[in-house]
VOGU-3710 file (C-alpha; in Angstrom, 3 decimals, decimal comma):
1> mpvqgvpvsv> 21,061/-17,783/-4,378  18,684/-18,255/-1,391  19,851/-16,918/1,942  20,085/-19,773/4,451  17,975/-19,446/7,586  15,905/-16,461/6,459  12,214/-16,985/5,525  11,348/-16,066/1,950  8,597/-13,664/3,058  11,020/-11,746/5,275
11> rrstdlgsva> 13,665/-11,549/2,551  11,054/-10,159/0,184  9,724/-7,615/2,661  13,150/-6,324/3,543  14,631/-6,321/0,034  14,547/-2,598/-0,458  16,437/-2,902/-3,711  13,327/-4,300/-5,429  10,974/-1,546/-6,505  12,290/1,648/-4,970
21> dralsagspr> 15,962/1,138/-5,770  15,322/-0,024/-9,327  12,874/2,810/-9,817  15,181/5,511/-8,556  18,618/4,355/-9,625  18,236/4,567/-13,405  19,581/7,621/-15,105  18,503/9,213/-18,370  20,404/10,348/-21,476  18,904/13,757/-20,891
31> srrrkegdav> 20,864/14,050/-17,659  24,258/14,049/-19,410  25,887/17,495/-19,254  28,116/18,871/-22,004  31,638/20,021/-21,106  33,913/22,564/-22,709  37,392/22,013/-21,327  37,009/21,858/-17,570  33,856/23,986/-17,470  30,409/22,449/-17,263
41> vtapsplfdf> 28,002/24,182/-19,627  24,501/24,466/-18,198  21,514/26,293/-19,590  19,774/28,220/-16,829  15,995/27,787/-16,890  13,276/28,932/-14,517  11,339/25,746/-15,245  11,925/22,374/-13,640  12,000/19,573/-16,207  10,073/16,690/-14,668
51> ddaggvlaad> 11,030/14,474/-17,610  14,773/14,847/-16,970  15,221/11,718/-14,873  18,880/12,426/-14,223  18,165/15,965/-13,108  15,357/14,795/-10,839  17,569/12,202/-9,154  20,433/14,676/-8,841  18,108/17,129/-7,097  16,878/14,428/-4,708
61> vdgilrsaal> 19,853/14,594/-2,356  17,743/13,533/0,647  16,252/10,452/-1,004  12,649/11,594/-0,604  11,479/9,853/-3,774  12,873/6,552/-2,518  11,107/6,961/0,818  7,851/7,851/-0,929  8,151/4,729/-3,108  8,497/2,358/-0,143
71> ggaqiravaa> 4,831/2,204/0,827  4,494/-1,294/-0,631  7,636/-2,491/1,158  6,250/-1,259/4,484  2,962/-3,105/3,923  4,766/-6,296/2,892  6,960/-6,167/6,000  3,835/-6,049/8,185  2,376/-9,018/6,296  5,605/-10,961/6,910
81> avdegllgrl> 5,455/-10,180/10,643  1,887/-11,510/10,809  2,902/-14,685/8,968  5,578/-15,205/11,625  2,839/-15,322/14,272  3,617/-12,106/16,110  -0,132/-11,507/16,580  -0,903/-15,125/17,487  -2,427/-14,231/20,870  -5,323/-12,524/19,085
91> tdmhprsvvf> -6,302/-15,496/16,908  -9,228/-16,887/18,944  -10,122/-13,703/20,763  -13,591/-12,117/20,585  -12,958/-8,589/21,892  -15,510/-6,128/23,174  -13,890/-3,389/21,054  -10,770/-2,598/19,049  -9,169/0,744/19,903  -6,669/2,371/17,540
101> vgtdararsa> -4,519/4,885/19,409  -2,582/7,308/17,229  -0,062/9,383/19,141  1,133/11,486/16,190  -0,328/12,942/12,995  0,373/9,992/10,665  -0,852/7,404/13,173  -4,018/9,401/13,883  -4,751/9,711/10,161  -4,275/5,951/9,750
111> aelvvamfgg> -6,645/5,239/12,651  -9,298/7,533/11,198  -8,871/5,921/7,775  -9,330/2,374/9,055  -12,343/3,301/11,189  -13,903/5,129/8,220  -13,284/2,145/5,917  -14,458/-0,667/8,185  -16,296/0,832/11,166  -19,693/0,564/9,475
121> qagvplvsap> -19,453/-3,178/8,810  -17,402/-4,476/11,755  -19,044/-6,814/14,234  -17,400/-4,974/17,154  -16,906/-1,235/17,739  -13,801/0,239/16,125  -12,568/3,318/17,971  -9,993/5,937/17,014  -8,435/7,812/19,930  -5,410/10,065/20,594
131> atppwvgald> -4,651/8,192/23,848  -5,788/4,982/25,537  -9,331/5,633/26,867  -9,938/5,055/30,581  -12,738/2,544/29,929  -10,621/-0,142/28,209  -10,241/-3,433/30,042  -9,416/-7,107/29,697  -11,973/-7,614/26,927  -10,521/-4,980/24,611
141> vvvvsgndag> -7,709/-4,879/22,046  -5,657/-1,685/21,990  -3,311/-0,924/19,102  -0,935/1,903/20,015  0,890/3,548/17,102  3,608/6,156/16,928  7,036/6,871/15,504  8,980/8,445/18,356  10,117/5,843/20,874  10,886/8,669/23,302
151> dpelarsida> 7,389/10,163/23,163  5,984/10,096/26,727  2,386/10,034/25,438  3,167/6,895/23,440  4,685/5,186/26,480  1,772/6,275/28,701  -0,785/4,877/26,242  0,989/1,510/26,133  1,285/1,390/29,923  -2,379/2,351/30,403
161> glrrsaevvv> -3,559/-0,513/28,198  -1,305/-3,042/29,905  -2,281/-1,936/33,421  -5,943/-2,429/32,517  -5,208/-5,964/31,248  -6,106/-5,203/27,645  -4,382/-6,992/24,786  -1,937/-4,357/23,517  -0,285/-4,260/20,107  2,570/-1,760/19,754
171> dapdegpvra> 3,205/-0,256/16,340  6,318/1,791/17,134  10,106/1,467/17,220  11,120/-1,120/19,829  13,588/1,016/21,731  13,872/3,503/24,571  10,853/4,025/26,847  8,621/2,028/24,476  10,717/-1,104/24,938  10,951/-0,524/28,690
181> vsagramslp> 7,215/-0,150/29,201  6,304/-3,058/26,898  8,826/-5,410/28,554  7,597/-8,489/26,673  4,008/-7,983/27,804  2,724/-6,371/24,603  2,755/-7,719/21,047  5,276/-5,604/19,169  5,322/-4,848/15,438  8,268/-2,460/15,096
191> prvrvqtryv> 9,003/-0,970/11,675  11,276/-3,152/9,558  11,528/-0,672/6,694  13,046/2,636/7,743  11,629/5,669/5,953  11,215/9,320/6,837  8,388/9,845/9,313  6,123/11,635/6,859  5,894/8,446/4,746  4,737/5,974/7,405
201> larhvavfca> 0,977/6,231/6,824  1,037/3,004/4,789  2,705/1,093/7,635  0,189/2,222/10,240  -2,772/1,351/8,016  -1,218/-2,076/7,353  -0,766/-2,795/11,077  -4,364/-1,799/11,870  -5,677/-3,942/9,018  -3,464/-6,840/10,105
211> vlgvlqravr> -5,018/-6,760/13,581  -8,506/-6,772/12,068  -7,506/-9,664/9,822  -6,353/-11,785/12,763  -9,607/-10,936/14,571  -11,684/-11,826/11,500  -13,921/-14,274/13,395  -15,046/-11,477/15,684  -15,040/-8,403/13,464  -16,495/-10,214/10,398
221> itgvpplaev> -15,263/-7,670/7,836  -15,662/-8,693/4,198  -13,882/-7,581/1,062  -10,469/-6,989/2,641  -7,670/-8,237/0,352  -4,529/-9,888/1,761  -1,859/-7,370/2,715  0,566/-8,939/0,232  -1,811/-8,029/-2,608  -2,181/-4,482/-1,297
231> adtadeeaar> 1,617/-4,230/-1,187  1,849/-5,364/-4,822  -0,712/-2,713/-5,801  1,287/0,001/-4,032  4,500/-1,202/-5,691  2,873/-1,042/-9,115  1,893/2,572/-8,478  5,450/3,396/-7,402  6,748/1,796/-10,609  4,359/3,881/-12,723
241> shpsnevfhn> 5,669/6,975/-10,930  9,298/6,059/-11,729  11,387/9,197/-12,469  12,234/7,898/-15,964  8,553/7,734/-16,949  7,426/10,883/-18,709  4,688/13,104/-17,343  1,929/11,715/-19,548  2,639/8,169/-18,362  3,505/9,051/-14,775
251> pakslavrmq> 0,539/9,654/-12,424  2,615/11,338/-9,692  4,415/13,689/-12,083  1,145/14,483/-13,847  -0,467/15,361/-10,535  2,493/17,554/-9,551  2,344/19,425/-12,874  -1,366/20,133/-12,425  -0,638/21,618/-9,003  2,041/24,005/-10,223
261> srrvvfagds> 1,261/27,738/-10,221  -2,090/27,133/-8,541  -3,662/27,466/-5,169  -4,486/23,888/-4,257  -7,553/22,614/-2,416  -8,055/18,904/-1,708  -11,611/17,701/-1,187  -12,901/14,289/-0,133  -16,302/13,006/-1,216  -16,542/10,524/1,688
271> avttvlarha> -15,237/10,035/5,200  -12,342/7,938/3,879  -11,277/10,345/1,152  -11,615/13,388/3,410  -8,874/11,868/5,593  -6,826/11,217/2,442  -7,367/14,829/1,356  -6,000/16,072/4,669  -3,009/13,752/4,351  -2,331/15,068/0,827
281> sesllqeagv> -2,438/18,629/2,156  0,026/17,763/4,926  2,348/16,005/2,467  2,376/19,030/0,180  3,220/21,308/3,102  6,014/19,094/4,445  7,644/18,220/1,133  7,111/21,292/-1,055  6,292/24,036/1,426  3,006/24,542/-0,416
291> vagaaalsdv> 0,019/25,555/1,693  -3,020/23,625/0,472  -6,508/23,483/1,892  -8,307/20,243/2,732  -12,012/19,793/3,427  -15,038/17,674/2,687  -16,441/18,153/-0,816  -19,666/19,584/0,598  -17,740/22,364/2,330  -15,747/23,147/-0,810
301> lvardrltnv> -18,957/23,429/-2,819  -20,251/25,992/-0,326  -17,087/28,044/-0,877  -17,296/27,783/-4,679  -17,873/31,498/-5,320  -14,993/32,488/-3,044  -12,640/30,166/-4,877  -13,547/31,514/-8,309  -13,805/35,216/-7,450  -10,369/36,681/-8,266
311> vtasgenydp> -10,000/40,459/-7,831  -7,097/42,891/-8,070  -5,766/45,168/-5,339  -8,117/47,905/-6,613  -11,119/45,633/-6,124  -11,785/45,084/-9,833  -12,322/41,663/-11,341  -9,093/40,276/-12,714  -8,708/39,853/-16,482  -5,156/38,753/-17,388
321> ffhdeeldgp> -5,494/40,144/-20,943  -6,312/43,720/-19,906  -4,521/43,830/-16,549  -1,851/46,557/-16,218  0,186/46,343/-13,009  1,029/50,075/-13,121  -2,651/51,047/-13,241  -4,401/48,098/-11,573  -1,767/47,091/-9,034  -0,069/43,714/-8,720
331> apiaparvfv> -1,736/40,661/-10,176  -3,810/38,698/-7,665  -2,901/35,317/-6,330  -3,252/32,332/-8,635  -6,731/30,848/-9,027  -7,637/27,796/-6,986  -7,803/24,300/-8,417  -9,781/21,688/-6,502  -8,547/18,092/-6,439  -11,411/15,817/-5,448
341> vstdpdrsaa> -10,254/12,501/-3,959  -12,727/9,687/-4,573  -12,963/5,917/-4,114  -16,469/5,707/-5,603  -16,660/2,659/-7,927  -18,894/4,745/-10,238  -16,500/7,290/-11,753  -19,265/9,111/-13,625  -21,191/9,634/-10,379  -18,073/11,090/-8,772
351> qrrtaalpdv> -17,637/13,438/-11,719  -21,248/14,609/-11,478  -20,716/15,571/-7,837  -17,881/17,871/-8,876  -19,623/19,451/-11,887  -20,414/22,694/-10,040  -16,720/23,466/-9,538  -15,160/25,390/-12,472  -11,555/24,167/-12,102  -11,557/20,667/-10,713
361> elmsvigefe> -9,507/17,490/-11,060  -10,846/14,085/-10,018  -8,290/11,931/-8,199  -9,611/8,400/-8,669  -8,064/5,108/-9,775  -11,331/3,817/-11,233  -11,021/3,311/-14,970  -7,219/3,628/-15,011  -6,508/-0,056/-15,489  -7,373/-2,500/-18,231
371> sstvptvleq> -9,012/-4,942/-15,839  -12,742/-4,486/-15,357  -12,436/-5,522/-11,700  -12,961/-2,592/-9,346  -10,139/-2,358/-6,780  -11,147/-2,581/-3,135  -11,243/0,611/-1,093  -8,084/-0,454/0,753  -6,217/-0,935/-2,533  -7,422/2,448/-3,794
381> vavltvrtem> -6,259/4,078/-0,555  -2,808/2,483/-0,996  -2,533/3,732/-4,588  -3,722/7,260/-3,826  -1,398/7,494/-0,805  1,669/6,581/-2,873  0,571/8,893/-5,694  0,029/11,969/-3,528  3,222/11,432/-1,529  5,340/11,027/-4,666
391> aaaylglagg> 3,627/14,017/-6,313  4,487/16,124/-3,264  8,073/14,879/-3,494  8,302/15,843/-7,170  6,820/19,255/-6,441  9,291/19,718/-3,606  12,181/18,944/-5,945  10,783/21,580/-8,295  11,047/24,119/-5,492  7,315/24,148/-4,757
401> r> 6,625/26,201/-7,883
//
């Protein structure tokens, strides 16, 4: 039954029971435990069964999978806020520049992503900065993003933009010092979907893209899909990564399995995917405690010999068949596997660029769907963000092994 007085778009954006709750609430017959009398019989195993949906959900006591699955909901909430006219003051503006200020790691990554995606085709300069630059003025638009309403750097950046008469958009919780310094003077897009801070990259990217969409007459960026469509794409990826889907049909689980028992290196083959590679590395560290490298593909290719050269404590080349720990010392660390993140519409060209690496996995959505239409870069970024964050969550539930 419709809810009286609440716009449909808002109800949809805030209905967190849609994808994430349905995806993470279902159990599995495998999860049922056998009982003998009052004792629960469990079979101890050193391996984590990714296909045991009940076991996965039971291990997720902090709800990290649900948070990781809410990327689409965050994007849809931003789209609903724009439809309500919260950025109406920007509609007919022709700014001198658009400055994206990221005051924490996720916001900075989002700013770098958006500038890398659209900076080369925008009709005005797009700038990524850690704080409001001193040169901004009345002709500029400043979007200040953060997640800690008590962060003094966030409040200072908002105040600096307002004092210099710039149009300021605040992408942060509307409370504490942020609310005090904005005081109705700035356009505020506070988060409507609450998730753990490490999963807010999608929201920041959506806010930055929303600002560019409202300023379309000035920035003249082509090929940017509506945010509602990007949200649907992210939701579809979250549904494919549902805990009840087995590894071979679950992109996030499959990625997590390929990372197990390996040293992990993420590489980006472009400016956009290099930022995504760094975000994947940070997600793996925060969720699973796994230290993973992140670099541009060109840098990883330079280090190819170092990645493949595995030696024992005695300095001899490692051969697992002939290795004797009593004679040769402890086995060396696990070999490195490189995960190359790519948004290249030509999958074969992306594969050729990685051919020199002996143990490599291509992370690309090209060719994964039945449709022959190539997803836009923004849609690919949304899919890969959800996939890497959910893979890190699965690996964290497995104990980082």
